[in-house]
C-alpha positions as CSV (number, residue, x, y, z in Angstrom):
1,D,-30.4,-15.1,13.9
2,T,-31.5,-17.7,11.3
3,D,-35.1,-16.3,11.6
4,L,-33.9,-13.3,9.9
5,Y,-31.1,-14.5,7.5
6,D,-30.4,-17.7,5.6
7,Q,-26.9,-16.7,4.7
8,Y,-24.1,-15.2,6.7
9,N,-21.4,-13.4,4.8
10,V,-17.8,-12.7,6.1
11,T,-15.7,-10.5,3.8
12,A,-12.3,-9.1,4.2
13,L,-11.5,-11.3,7.2
14,A,-8.3,-10.0,8.6
15,V,-7.8,-12.0,11.8
16,G,-8.8,-15.5,13.0
17,M,-12.5,-16.1,13.5
18,T,-14.7,-18.2,15.7
19,I,-18.0,-19.2,14.2
20,N,-20.4,-19.1,17.1
21,A,-23.8,-20.9,17.5
22,P,-26.5,-19.2,15.4
23,T,-29.7,-18.4,17.2
24,N,-33.2,-19.7,16.4
25,G,-32.4,-22.9,14.7
26,S,-35.5,-24.9,13.7
27,D,-35.6,-28.5,12.4
28,G,-34.5,-28.5,8.7
29,K,-33.5,-24.9,8.6
30,K,-30.8,-24.2,6.1
31,L,-27.9,-21.9,6.6
32,I,-25.1,-20.9,4.3
33,I,-21.9,-19.4,5.5
34,R,-19.6,-17.6,3.0
35,I,-16.1,-16.6,4.1
36,K,-13.4,-14.7,2.3
37,D,-10.2,-13.3,3.9
38,S,-8.5,-10.0,3.2
39,G,-5.7,-11.5,1.2
40,S,-3.9,-13.7,3.7
41,A,-4.9,-17.0,5.3
42,Q,-6.9,-16.8,8.5
43,S,-7.7,-19.4,11.1
44,L,-11.4,-20.7,11.6
45,T,-12.6,-22.2,14.8
46,W,-16.1,-23.8,15.0
47,N,-18.5,-23.9,17.9
48,A,-19.2,-27.5,18.9
49,I,-22.9,-27.0,17.7
50,F,-21.5,-27.5,14.1
51,R,-21.1,-31.2,13.2
52,A,-19.4,-32.3,10.1
53,I,-21.4,-34.9,8.1
54,G,-19.4,-36.4,5.3
55,V,-17.2,-33.3,4.9
56,T,-14.3,-31.7,7.0
57,L,-14.9,-28.3,8.6
58,P,-12.3,-25.8,7.2
59,T,-9.8,-24.6,9.8
60,T,-8.1,-21.9,7.7
61,T,-9.0,-19.8,4.7
62,T,-7.0,-19.8,1.5
63,A,-5.8,-16.3,0.6
64,N,-8.2,-14.5,-1.6
65,K,-10.5,-17.6,-2.0
66,T,-14.2,-17.8,-1.2
67,I,-15.4,-20.7,1.0
68,Y,-19.1,-21.8,1.2
69,V,-20.2,-24.0,4.1
70,G,-23.8,-25.5,3.9
71,C,-25.5,-26.4,7.1
72,I,-28.9,-27.9,8.1
73,Y,-30.3,-27.7,11.7
74,N,-30.9,-31.1,13.3
75,N,-33.4,-30.6,16.1
76,A,-33.1,-34.2,17.4
77,D,-29.4,-33.7,18.2
78,S,-29.4,-29.9,18.7
79,K,-26.7,-29.5,16.1
80,W,-26.1,-27.7,12.7
81,D,-25.1,-30.6,10.4
82,V,-22.5,-29.3,8.0
83,I,-23.2,-31.3,4.8
84,A,-21.3,-29.2,2.1
85,V,-18.0,-27.4,2.1
86,A,-16.7,-25.9,-1.3
87,E,-13.8,-23.6,-1.9
88,E,-13.2,-21.4,-5.0
89,A,-10.8,-23.0,-7.4
């Protein structure tokens, strides 16, 4: 629920994960998703509400590395526009 949280944290991810549509998106609302696995790479699947803008959505984690995904809600298109993806070096 993006009315309650601006950041969603996933830690010790041990199996593949589907990132579902967040609730209560409002135009311009920001959302950060932080993901880290439990030591082995895991698959990531994104709900169609997430739309990559100038970036590529990650489809797997890298073992023991943190990934940040930055999103802004676009009310006109009913999409979470993903505008930033960064992975720990």
